[in-house]
All heavy atoms as TSV, in Angstrom:
chain	resi	resn	atom	element	x	y	z
A	1	MET	N	N	88.289	-8.484	-38.852
A	1	MET	CA	C	87.709	-7.813	-37.703
A	1	MET	C	C	88.500	-8.205	-36.456
A	1	MET	O	O	88.847	-9.358	-36.259
A	1	MET	CB	C	86.245	-8.230	-37.542
A	1	MET	CG	C	85.626	-7.818	-36.226
A	1	MET	SD	S	83.979	-8.518	-35.937
A	1	MET	CE	C	83.012	-7.615	-37.120
A	2	ARG	N	N	88.761	-7.199	-35.620
A	2	ARG	CA	C	89.377	-7.443	-34.320
A	2	ARG	C	C	88.519	-6.776	-33.254
A	2	ARG	O	O	88.149	-5.611	-33.368
A	2	ARG	CB	C	90.803	-6.885	-34.281
A	2	ARG	CG	C	91.549	-7.307	-33.018
A	2	ARG	CD	C	93.003	-6.840	-32.994
A	2	ARG	NE	N	93.050	-5.413	-32.662
A	2	ARG	CZ	C	93.440	-4.440	-33.468
A	2	ARG	NH1	N	93.840	-4.703	-34.691
A	2	ARG	NH2	N	93.447	-3.194	-33.080
A	3	VAL	N	N	88.207	-7.530	-32.210
A	3	VAL	CA	C	87.387	-7.023	-31.116
A	3	VAL	C	C	88.294	-6.359	-30.087
A	3	VAL	O	O	89.251	-6.961	-29.612
A	3	VAL	CB	C	86.599	-8.169	-30.440
A	3	VAL	CG1	C	85.804	-7.650	-29.259
A	3	VAL	CG2	C	85.692	-8.854	-31.443
A	4	GLU	N	N	87.986	-5.106	-29.774
A	4	GLU	CA	C	88.702	-4.381	-28.720
A	4	GLU	C	C	87.692	-4.119	-27.609
A	4	GLU	O	O	86.620	-3.582	-27.853
A	4	GLU	CB	C	89.278	-3.078	-29.266
A	4	GLU	CG	C	90.316	-3.313	-30.348
A	4	GLU	CD	C	90.843	-2.037	-30.967
A	4	GLU	OE1	O	90.274	-0.943	-30.707
A	4	GLU	OE2	O	91.815	-2.131	-31.731
A	5	PHE	N	N	88.054	-4.521	-26.400
A	5	PHE	CA	C	87.130	-4.451	-25.278
A	5	PHE	C	C	87.729	-3.605	-24.163
A	5	PHE	O	O	88.839	-3.862	-23.710
A	5	PHE	CB	C	86.845	-5.878	-24.777
A	5	PHE	CG	C	85.955	-5.931	-23.572
A	5	PHE	CD1	C	84.649	-5.499	-23.633
A	5	PHE	CD2	C	86.441	-6.409	-22.374
A	5	PHE	CE1	C	83.828	-5.548	-22.516
A	5	PHE	CE2	C	85.630	-6.466	-21.252
A	5	PHE	CZ	C	84.329	-6.036	-21.326
A	6	ASP	N	N	86.997	-2.593	-23.713
A	6	ASP	CA	C	87.435	-1.700	-22.643
A	6	ASP	C	C	86.812	-2.188	-21.329
A	6	ASP	O	O	85.728	-1.764	-20.945
A	6	ASP	CB	C	87.003	-0.275	-22.968
A	6	ASP	CG	C	87.595	0.756	-22.036
A	6	ASP	OD1	O	88.184	0.382	-21.005
A	6	ASP	OD2	O	87.469	1.957	-22.356
A	7	GLU	N	N	87.499	-3.106	-20.665
A	7	GLU	CA	C	86.954	-3.758	-19.468
A	7	GLU	C	C	86.488	-2.790	-18.382
A	7	GLU	O	O	85.422	-2.998	-17.801
A	7	GLU	CB	C	87.971	-4.744	-18.892
A	7	GLU	CG	C	87.429	-5.530	-17.732
A	7	GLU	CD	C	88.402	-6.551	-17.207
A	7	GLU	OE1	O	89.004	-7.282	-18.002
A	7	GLU	OE2	O	88.556	-6.608	-15.969
A	8	PRO	N	N	87.232	-1.711	-18.075
A	8	PRO	CA	C	86.757	-0.794	-17.027
A	8	PRO	C	C	85.403	-0.156	-17.327
A	8	PRO	O	O	84.684	0.234	-16.412
A	8	PRO	CB	C	87.854	0.269	-16.952
A	8	PRO	CG	C	89.079	-0.407	-17.467
A	8	PRO	CD	C	88.578	-1.360	-18.530
A	9	LYS	N	N	85.034	-0.053	-18.593
A	9	LYS	CA	C	83.737	0.522	-18.956
A	9	LYS	C	C	82.585	-0.457	-18.767
A	9	LYS	O	O	81.432	-0.054	-18.669
A	9	LYS	CB	C	83.742	0.954	-20.432
A	9	LYS	CG	C	84.471	2.220	-20.723
A	9	LYS	CD	C	84.418	2.456	-22.220
A	9	LYS	CE	C	83.947	3.833	-22.545
A	9	LYS	NZ	N	83.902	4.060	-24.001
A	10	CYS	N	N	82.876	-1.755	-18.752
A	10	CYS	CA	C	81.839	-2.788	-18.733
A	10	CYS	C	C	80.972	-2.668	-17.482
A	10	CYS	O	O	81.473	-2.566	-16.367
A	10	CYS	CB	C	82.481	-4.170	-18.796
A	10	CYS	SG	S	81.288	-5.523	-18.824
A	11	VAL	N	N	79.643	-2.713	-17.681
A	11	VAL	CA	C	78.690	-2.641	-16.566
A	11	VAL	C	C	78.043	-3.993	-16.271
A	11	VAL	O	O	77.074	-4.074	-15.535
A	11	VAL	CB	C	77.608	-1.566	-16.819
A	11	VAL	CG1	C	78.222	-0.175	-16.877
A	11	VAL	CG2	C	76.813	-1.874	-18.069
A	12	ALA	N	N	78.581	-5.046	-16.868
A	12	ALA	CA	C	78.149	-6.425	-16.617
A	12	ALA	C	C	76.683	-6.679	-16.978
A	12	ALA	O	O	76.008	-7.456	-16.327
A	12	ALA	CB	C	78.433	-6.825	-15.173
A	13	ALA	N	N	76.198	-6.033	-18.029
A	13	ALA	CA	C	74.815	-6.232	-18.458
A	13	ALA	C	C	74.618	-7.585	-19.150
A	13	ALA	O	O	73.523	-8.119	-19.166
A	13	ALA	CB	C	74.382	-5.104	-19.389
A	14	GLY	N	N	75.670	-8.105	-19.757
A	14	GLY	CA	C	75.609	-9.411	-20.381
A	14	GLY	C	C	75.013	-9.451	-21.769
A	14	GLY	O	O	74.819	-10.527	-22.329
A	15	GLN	N	N	74.708	-8.309	-22.346
A	15	GLN	CA	C	74.114	-8.276	-23.682
A	15	GLN	C	C	75.036	-8.914	-24.720
A	15	GLN	O	O	74.585	-9.656	-25.583
A	15	GLN	CB	C	73.785	-6.837	-24.085
A	15	GLN	CG	C	72.771	-6.160	-23.197
A	15	GLN	CD	C	71.436	-6.872	-23.212
A	15	GLN	OE1	O	70.899	-7.191	-24.255
A	15	GLN	NE2	N	70.921	-7.156	-22.034
A	16	CYS	N	N	76.325	-8.648	-24.626
A	16	CYS	CA	C	77.265	-9.188	-25.607
A	16	CYS	C	C	77.298	-10.712	-25.558
A	16	CYS	O	O	77.308	-11.374	-26.595
A	16	CYS	CB	C	78.659	-8.611	-25.402
A	16	CYS	SG	S	79.372	-8.909	-23.758
A	17	ALA	N	N	77.302	-11.273	-24.356
A	17	ALA	CA	C	77.352	-12.725	-24.205
A	17	ALA	C	C	76.071	-13.386	-24.708
A	17	ALA	O	O	76.106	-14.511	-25.209
A	17	ALA	CB	C	77.606	-13.091	-22.753
A	18	MET	N	N	74.958	-12.694	-24.608
A	18	MET	CA	C	73.698	-13.250	-25.112
A	18	MET	C	C	73.632	-13.202	-26.634
A	18	MET	O	O	73.153	-14.133	-27.267
A	18	MET	CB	C	72.506	-12.506	-24.511
A	18	MET	CG	C	72.265	-12.868	-23.060
A	18	MET	SD	S	70.710	-12.235	-22.409
A	18	MET	CE	C	71.093	-10.501	-22.217
A	19	VAL	N	N	74.148	-12.119	-27.217
A	19	VAL	CA	C	74.059	-11.923	-28.663
A	19	VAL	C	C	75.144	-12.699	-29.413
A	19	VAL	O	O	74.886	-13.234	-30.491
A	19	VAL	CB	C	74.151	-10.407	-28.991
A	19	VAL	CG1	C	74.261	-10.167	-30.475
A	19	VAL	CG2	C	72.953	-9.673	-28.430
A	20	ALA	N	N	76.343	-12.770	-28.845
A	20	ALA	CA	C	77.475	-13.427	-29.517
A	20	ALA	C	C	78.214	-14.339	-28.532
A	20	ALA	O	O	79.353	-14.069	-28.142
A	20	ALA	CB	C	78.411	-12.377	-30.098
A	21	PRO	N	N	77.592	-15.439	-28.118
A	21	PRO	CA	C	78.191	-16.305	-27.105
A	21	PRO	C	C	79.468	-17.016	-27.532
A	21	PRO	O	O	80.230	-17.468	-26.683
A	21	PRO	CB	C	77.082	-17.309	-26.790
A	21	PRO	CG	C	76.218	-17.318	-28.002
A	21	PRO	CD	C	76.287	-15.912	-28.554
A	22	ALA	N	N	79.725	-17.089	-28.834
A	22	ALA	CA	C	80.973	-17.705	-29.294
A	22	ALA	C	C	82.152	-16.756	-29.133
A	22	ALA	O	O	83.311	-17.178	-29.155
A	22	ALA	CB	C	80.846	-18.136	-30.753
A	23	VAL	N	N	81.861	-15.474	-28.933
A	23	VAL	CA	C	82.918	-14.460	-28.862
A	23	VAL	C	C	83.024	-13.842	-27.474
A	23	VAL	O	O	84.119	-13.470	-27.045
A	23	VAL	CB	C	82.678	-13.368	-29.931
A	23	VAL	CG1	C	83.746	-12.289	-29.866
A	23	VAL	CG2	C	82.632	-14.000	-31.325
A	24	PHE	N	N	81.913	-13.747	-26.745
A	24	PHE	CA	C	81.898	-13.120	-25.426
A	24	PHE	C	C	81.342	-14.060	-24.365
A	24	PHE	O	O	80.466	-14.865	-24.646
A	24	PHE	CB	C	81.035	-11.851	-25.433
A	24	PHE	CG	C	81.494	-10.790	-26.389
A	24	PHE	CD1	C	80.904	-10.664	-27.631
A	24	PHE	CD2	C	82.517	-9.924	-26.050
A	24	PHE	CE1	C	81.326	-9.699	-28.530
A	24	PHE	CE2	C	82.947	-8.949	-26.942
A	24	PHE	CZ	C	82.352	-8.835	-28.178
A	25	ASP	N	N	81.833	-13.900	-23.154
A	25	ASP	CA	C	81.297	-14.605	-21.991
A	25	ASP	C	C	81.353	-13.621	-20.828
A	25	ASP	O	O	81.776	-12.477	-21.005
A	25	ASP	CB	C	82.116	-15.858	-21.692
A	25	ASP	CG	C	81.359	-16.873	-20.852
A	25	ASP	OD1	O	80.234	-16.570	-20.383
A	25	ASP	OD2	O	81.885	-17.974	-20.638
A	26	GLN	N	N	80.938	-14.065	-19.657
A	26	GLN	CA	C	80.994	-13.222	-18.465
A	26	GLN	C	C	81.710	-13.972	-17.350
A	26	GLN	O	O	81.528	-15.183	-17.203
A	26	GLN	CB	C	79.593	-12.852	-17.987
A	26	GLN	CG	C	78.879	-11.895	-18.901
A	26	GLN	CD	C	77.496	-11.583	-18.380
A	26	GLN	OE1	O	76.568	-12.326	-18.643
A	26	GLN	NE2	N	77.376	-10.490	-17.647
A	27	ARG	N	N	82.481	-13.217	-16.569
A	27	ARG	CA	C	83.149	-13.815	-15.411
A	27	ARG	C	C	82.104	-14.160	-14.368
A	27	ARG	O	O	81.158	-13.399	-14.128
A	27	ARG	CB	C	84.165	-12.847	-14.802
A	27	ARG	CG	C	85.317	-12.544	-15.726
A	27	ARG	CD	C	86.435	-11.803	-15.040
A	27	ARG	NE	N	86.016	-10.569	-14.399
A	27	ARG	CZ	C	86.672	-9.420	-14.490
A	27	ARG	NH1	N	87.783	-9.327	-15.197
A	27	ARG	NH2	N	86.227	-8.360	-13.867
A	28	ASP	N	N	82.271	-15.321	-13.746
A	28	ASP	CA	C	81.323	-15.762	-12.722
A	28	ASP	C	C	81.301	-14.846	-11.507
A	28	ASP	O	O	80.243	-14.584	-10.943
A	28	ASP	CB	C	81.653	-17.185	-12.260
A	28	ASP	CG	C	81.365	-18.220	-13.336
A	28	ASP	OD1	O	80.508	-17.970	-14.205
A	28	ASP	OD2	O	82.007	-19.283	-13.304
A	29	GLU	N	N	82.454	-14.337	-11.108
A	29	GLU	CA	C	82.531	-13.587	-9.856
A	29	GLU	C	C	81.886	-12.204	-9.897
A	29	GLU	O	O	81.364	-11.732	-8.894
A	29	GLU	CB	C	83.982	-13.475	-9.360
A	29	GLU	CG	C	84.933	-12.734	-10.284
A	29	GLU	CD	C	85.612	-13.619	-11.320
A	29	GLU	OE1	O	85.215	-14.793	-11.489
A	29	GLU	OE2	O	86.535	-13.129	-11.973
A	30	ASP	N	N	81.904	-11.544	-11.053
A	30	ASP	CA	C	81.349	-10.182	-11.086
A	30	ASP	C	C	80.516	-9.880	-12.332
A	30	ASP	O	O	79.972	-8.789	-12.469
A	30	ASP	CB	C	82.458	-9.140	-10.934
A	30	ASP	CG	C	83.528	-9.235	-12.007
A	30	ASP	OD1	O	83.368	-10.023	-12.967
A	30	ASP	OD2	O	84.551	-8.531	-11.879
A	31	GLY	N	N	80.427	-10.811	-13.260
A	31	GLY	CA	C	79.610	-10.609	-14.453
A	31	GLY	C	C	80.241	-9.776	-15.541
A	31	GLY	O	O	79.641	-9.577	-16.597
A	32	VAL	N	N	81.451	-9.276	-15.309
A	32	VAL	CA	C	82.134	-8.471	-16.322
A	32	VAL	C	C	82.432	-9.363	-17.529
A	32	VAL	O	O	82.798	-10.538	-17.387
A	32	VAL	CB	C	83.426	-7.851	-15.745
A	32	VAL	CG1	C	84.281	-7.223	-16.836
A	32	VAL	CG2	C	83.070	-6.810	-14.696
A	33	ALA	N	N	82.262	-8.799	-18.696
A	33	ALA	CA	C	82.461	-9.553	-19.929
A	33	ALA	C	C	83.928	-9.898	-20.144
A	33	ALA	O	O	84.827	-9.201	-19.675
A	33	ALA	CB	C	81.947	-8.748	-21.114
A	34	ILE	N	N	84.121	-10.981	-20.873
A	34	ILE	CA	C	85.451	-11.366	-21.336
A	34	ILE	C	C	85.333	-11.704	-22.818
A	34	ILE	O	O	84.284	-12.143	-23.283
A	34	ILE	CB	C	86.039	-12.556	-20.550
A	34	ILE	CG1	C	85.111	-13.761	-20.595
A	34	ILE	CG2	C	86.353	-12.177	-19.128
A	34	ILE	CD1	C	85.716	-15.024	-20.009
A	35	VAL	N	N	86.403	-11.473	-23.533
A	35	VAL	CA	C	86.442	-11.775	-24.963
A	35	VAL	C	C	87.051	-13.164	-25.130
A	35	VAL	O	O	88.181	-13.400	-24.713
A	35	VAL	CB	C	87.266	-10.718	-25.731
A	35	VAL	CG1	C	87.326	-11.068	-27.210
A	35	VAL	CG2	C	86.665	-9.335	-25.543
A	36	LEU	N	N	86.299	-14.052	-25.728
A	36	LEU	CA	C	86.780	-15.415	-25.966
A	36	LEU	C	C	87.582	-15.511	-27.260
A	36	LEU	O	O	88.458	-16.356	-27.378
A	36	LEU	CB	C	85.594	-16.384	-26.044
A	36	LEU	CG	C	84.706	-16.463	-24.809
A	36	LEU	CD1	C	83.496	-17.338	-25.105
A	36	LEU	CD2	C	85.489	-16.998	-23.625
A	37	ASP	N	N	87.258	-14.656	-28.230
A	37	ASP	CA	C	87.917	-14.696	-29.539
A	37	ASP	C	C	88.023	-13.273	-30.075
A	37	ASP	O	O	87.040	-12.727	-30.570
A	37	ASP	CB	C	87.123	-15.584	-30.496
A	37	ASP	CG	C	87.829	-15.825	-31.814
A	37	ASP	OD1	O	88.872	-15.184	-32.075
A	37	ASP	OD2	O	87.341	-16.655	-32.596
A	38	ALA	N	N	89.201	-12.684	-29.956
A	38	ALA	CA	C	89.402	-11.288	-30.376
A	38	ALA	C	C	89.420	-11.132	-31.890
A	38	ALA	O	O	89.267	-10.022	-32.405
A	38	ALA	CB	C	90.691	-10.738	-29.785
A	39	THR	N	N	89.600	-12.216	-32.614
A	39	THR	CA	C	89.572	-12.178	-34.075
A	39	THR	C	C	88.599	-13.258	-34.563
A	39	THR	O	O	89.008	-14.303	-35.069
A	39	THR	CB	C	90.973	-12.385	-34.683
A	39	THR	OG1	O	91.518	-13.605	-34.177
A	39	THR	CG2	C	91.904	-11.230	-34.350
A	40	PRO	N	N	87.309	-12.997	-34.385
A	40	PRO	CA	C	86.300	-14.013	-34.709
A	40	PRO	C	C	86.229	-14.310	-36.203
A	40	PRO	O	O	86.532	-13.453	-37.034
A	40	PRO	CB	C	84.997	-13.389	-34.211
A	40	PRO	CG	C	85.249	-11.925	-34.234
A	40	PRO	CD	C	86.697	-11.753	-33.924
A	41	PRO	N	N	85.793	-15.528	-36.531
A	41	PRO	CA	C	85.636	-15.881	-37.942
A	41	PRO	C	C	84.486	-15.107	-38.582
A	41	PRO	O	O	83.607	-14.589	-37.894
A	41	PRO	CB	C	85.332	-17.383	-37.900
A	41	PRO	CG	C	84.776	-17.629	-36.540
A	41	PRO	CD	C	85.433	-16.621	-35.637
A	42	GLU	N	N	84.499	-15.071	-39.878
A	42	GLU	CA	C	83.517	-14.317	-40.666
A	42	GLU	C	C	82.074	-14.605	-40.252
A	42	GLU	O	O	81.251	-13.701	-40.162
A	42	GLU	CB	C	83.699	-14.634	-42.151
A	42	GLU	CG	C	82.736	-13.913	-43.067
A	42	GLU	CD	C	83.090	-12.463	-43.285
A	42	GLU	OE1	O	84.274	-12.115	-43.261
A	42	GLU	OE2	O	82.154	-11.660	-43.470
A	43	GLU	N	N	81.768	-15.849	-39.959
A	43	GLU	CA	C	80.378	-16.199	-39.629
A	43	GLU	C	C	79.904	-15.595	-38.311
A	43	GLU	O	O	78.706	-15.568	-38.036
A	43	GLU	CB	C	80.161	-17.721	-39.625
A	43	GLU	CG	C	81.010	-18.478	-38.644
A	43	GLU	CD	C	82.309	-18.993	-39.227
A	43	GLU	OE1	O	82.718	-18.560	-40.324
A	43	GLU	OE2	O	82.930	-19.836	-38.577
A	44	GLU	N	N	80.815	-15.079	-37.493
A	44	GLU	CA	C	80.454	-14.434	-36.229
A	44	GLU	C	C	80.377	-12.910	-36.336
A	44	GLU	O	O	79.930	-12.240	-35.414
A	44	GLU	CB	C	81.459	-14.804	-35.131
A	44	GLU	CG	C	81.453	-16.269	-34.756
A	44	GLU	CD	C	80.151	-16.713	-34.117
A	44	GLU	OE1	O	79.459	-15.894	-33.474
A	44	GLU	OE2	O	79.812	-17.901	-34.281
A	45	HIS	N	N	80.799	-12.345	-37.446
A	45	HIS	CA	C	80.904	-10.891	-37.565
A	45	HIS	C	C	79.580	-10.165	-37.341
A	45	HIS	O	O	79.540	-9.141	-36.655
A	45	HIS	CB	C	81.505	-10.497	-38.914
A	45	HIS	CG	C	82.976	-10.778	-39.001
A	45	HIS	ND1	N	83.768	-10.275	-40.006
A	45	HIS	CD2	C	83.798	-11.508	-38.207
A	45	HIS	CE1	C	85.015	-10.686	-39.824
A	45	HIS	NE2	N	85.050	-11.444	-38.751
A	46	GLU	N	N	78.508	-10.672	-37.906
A	46	GLU	CA	C	77.211	-10.000	-37.737
A	46	GLU	C	C	76.806	-9.966	-36.263
A	46	GLU	O	O	76.350	-8.937	-35.752
A	46	GLU	CB	C	76.137	-10.690	-38.570
A	46	GLU	CG	C	74.809	-9.970	-38.533
A	46	GLU	CD	C	73.765	-10.613	-39.446
A	46	GLU	OE1	O	74.138	-11.232	-40.453
A	46	GLU	OE2	O	72.578	-10.476	-39.130
A	47	ALA	N	N	76.978	-11.076	-35.565
A	47	ALA	CA	C	76.632	-11.137	-34.142
A	47	ALA	C	C	77.524	-10.201	-33.329
A	47	ALA	O	O	77.053	-9.544	-32.397
A	47	ALA	CB	C	76.746	-12.566	-33.617
A	48	VAL	N	N	78.791	-10.116	-33.675
A	48	VAL	CA	C	79.714	-9.237	-32.956
A	48	VAL	C	C	79.339	-7.770	-33.185
A	48	VAL	O	O	79.369	-6.963	-32.254
A	48	VAL	CB	C	81.174	-9.512	-33.359
A	48	VAL	CG1	C	82.120	-8.491	-32.746
A	48	VAL	CG2	C	81.577	-10.924	-32.943
A	49	ARG	N	N	78.964	-7.435	-34.400
A	49	ARG	CA	C	78.516	-6.058	-34.676
A	49	ARG	C	C	77.288	-5.723	-33.834
A	49	ARG	O	O	77.173	-4.630	-33.289
A	49	ARG	CB	C	78.196	-5.883	-36.159
A	49	ARG	CG	C	79.406	-5.790	-37.037
A	49	ARG	CD	C	79.027	-5.483	-38.492
A	49	ARG	NE	N	80.143	-5.746	-39.359
A	49	ARG	CZ	C	80.309	-6.860	-40.076
A	49	ARG	NH1	N	79.392	-7.807	-40.062
A	49	ARG	NH2	N	81.375	-7.014	-40.826
A	50	GLU	N	N	76.364	-6.667	-33.737
A	50	GLU	CA	C	75.170	-6.446	-32.929
A	50	GLU	C	C	75.536	-6.302	-31.454
A	50	GLU	O	O	74.994	-5.441	-30.754
A	50	GLU	CB	C	74.167	-7.585	-33.121
A	50	GLU	CG	C	72.878	-7.341	-32.374
A	50	GLU	CD	C	71.837	-8.424	-32.590
A	50	GLU	OE1	O	71.990	-9.256	-33.495
A	50	GLU	OE2	O	70.861	-8.421	-31.825
A	51	ALA	N	N	76.458	-7.138	-30.982
A	51	ALA	CA	C	76.891	-7.060	-29.586
A	51	ALA	C	C	77.476	-5.685	-29.284
A	51	ALA	O	O	77.187	-5.092	-28.241
A	51	ALA	CB	C	77.910	-8.157	-29.281
A	52	ALA	N	N	78.289	-5.169	-30.185
A	52	ALA	CA	C	78.869	-3.836	-29.998
A	52	ALA	C	C	77.770	-2.771	-29.985
A	52	ALA	O	O	77.816	-1.834	-29.185
A	52	ALA	CB	C	79.890	-3.548	-31.086
A	53	ALA	N	N	76.778	-2.934	-30.831
A	53	ALA	CA	C	75.691	-1.950	-30.919
A	53	ALA	C	C	74.812	-1.941	-29.679
A	53	ALA	O	O	74.325	-0.883	-29.275
A	53	ALA	CB	C	74.841	-2.219	-32.160
A	54	VAL	N	N	74.590	-3.099	-29.058
A	54	VAL	CA	C	73.688	-3.165	-27.908
A	54	VAL	C	C	74.396	-2.993	-26.566
A	54	VAL	O	O	73.734	-2.903	-25.531
A	54	VAL	CB	C	72.857	-4.476	-27.886
A	54	VAL	CG1	C	72.004	-4.579	-29.131
A	54	VAL	CG2	C	73.715	-5.696	-27.679
A	55	CYS	N	N	75.720	-2.916	-26.562
A	55	CYS	CA	C	76.458	-2.744	-25.305
A	55	CYS	C	C	76.077	-1.403	-24.666
A	55	CYS	O	O	76.329	-0.342	-25.236
A	55	CYS	CB	C	77.960	-2.791	-25.557
A	55	CYS	SG	S	78.939	-2.514	-24.060
A	56	PRO	N	N	75.454	-1.436	-23.469
A	56	PRO	CA	C	75.001	-0.182	-22.852
A	56	PRO	C	C	76.143	0.731	-22.417
A	56	PRO	O	O	75.941	1.928	-22.249
A	56	PRO	CB	C	74.177	-0.646	-21.652
A	56	PRO	CG	C	74.671	-2.010	-21.346
A	56	PRO	CD	C	75.115	-2.598	-22.653
A	57	ALA	N	N	77.336	0.185	-22.263
A	57	ALA	CA	C	78.481	0.985	-21.816
A	57	ALA	C	C	79.403	1.376	-22.976
A	57	ALA	O	O	80.398	2.052	-22.758
A	57	ALA	CB	C	79.275	0.223	-20.781
A	58	ALA	N	N	79.077	0.948	-24.190
A	58	ALA	CA	C	79.930	1.194	-25.358
A	58	ALA	C	C	81.357	0.732	-25.092
A	58	ALA	O	O	82.327	1.403	-25.434
A	58	ALA	CB	C	79.884	2.660	-25.766
A	59	ALA	N	N	81.481	-0.456	-24.490
A	59	ALA	CA	C	82.792	-0.991	-24.113
A	59	ALA	C	C	83.425	-1.831	-25.221
A	59	ALA	O	O	84.569	-2.246	-25.107
A	59	ALA	CB	C	82.672	-1.842	-22.851
A	60	ILE	N	N	82.698	-2.071	-26.311
A	60	ILE	CA	C	83.187	-2.911	-27.393
A	60	ILE	C	C	83.430	-2.052	-28.629
A	60	ILE	O	O	82.538	-1.319	-29.077
A	60	ILE	CB	C	82.161	-4.014	-27.747
A	60	ILE	CG1	C	81.873	-4.870	-26.521
A	60	ILE	CG2	C	82.672	-4.862	-28.907
A	60	ILE	CD1	C	80.666	-5.782	-26.682
A	61	ARG	N	N	84.651	-2.152	-29.157
A	61	ARG	CA	C	84.982	-1.479	-30.416
A	61	ARG	C	C	85.443	-2.533	-31.398
A	61	ARG	O	O	86.043	-3.545	-30.996
A	61	ARG	CB	C	86.098	-0.450	-30.215
A	61	ARG	CG	C	85.661	0.776	-29.459
A	61	ARG	CD	C	86.711	1.859	-29.428
A	61	ARG	NE	N	88.061	1.341	-29.360
A	61	ARG	CZ	C	89.091	1.822	-30.071
A	61	ARG	NH1	N	88.926	2.827	-30.881
A	61	ARG	NH2	N	90.286	1.294	-29.954
A	62	LEU	N	N	85.185	-2.284	-32.661
A	62	LEU	CA	C	85.585	-3.208	-33.706
A	62	LEU	C	C	86.612	-2.539	-34.608
A	62	LEU	O	O	86.335	-1.505	-35.201
A	62	LEU	CB	C	84.362	-3.649	-34.514
A	62	LEU	CG	C	83.220	-4.230	-33.690
A	62	LEU	CD1	C	82.041	-4.563	-34.569
A	62	LEU	CD2	C	83.685	-5.443	-32.900
A	63	ALA	N	N	87.796	-3.131	-34.690
A	63	ALA	CA	C	88.855	-2.610	-35.544
A	63	ALA	C	C	88.851	-3.382	-36.853
A	63	ALA	O	O	88.462	-4.556	-36.892
A	63	ALA	CB	C	90.199	-2.757	-34.844
A	64	GLY	N	N	89.271	-2.716	-37.901
A	64	GLY	CA	C	89.337	-3.371	-39.193
A	64	GLY	C	C	88.007	-3.454	-39.895
A	64	GLY	O	O	87.825	-4.247	-40.803
A	65	GLU	N	N	87.087	-2.638	-39.486
A	65	GLU	CA	C	85.750	-2.627	-40.093
A	65	GLU	C	C	85.699	-1.614	-41.211
A	65	GLU	O	O	86.144	-0.553	-41.149
A	65	GLU	CB	C	84.683	-2.276	-39.039
A	65	GLU	CG	C	84.320	-3.440	-38.196
A	65	GLU	CD	C	83.490	-4.476	-38.931
A	65	GLU	OE1	O	82.294	-4.258	-39.157
A	65	GLU	OE2	O	84.047	-5.498	-39.287
């Protein structure tokens, strides 16, 4: 799995960081998400899938799924 993140689409809702904190975080200055691990380990895949599903801006895509 590879996480692809479209930063301009991000609305800084923070859902991804709450659901998958090992893979996503938010910038302090504006709340926009950042990807901490673009190729997360297997044990994070379920959380990353959920993060992509709950993203209100559909800014997260998963490659290799």
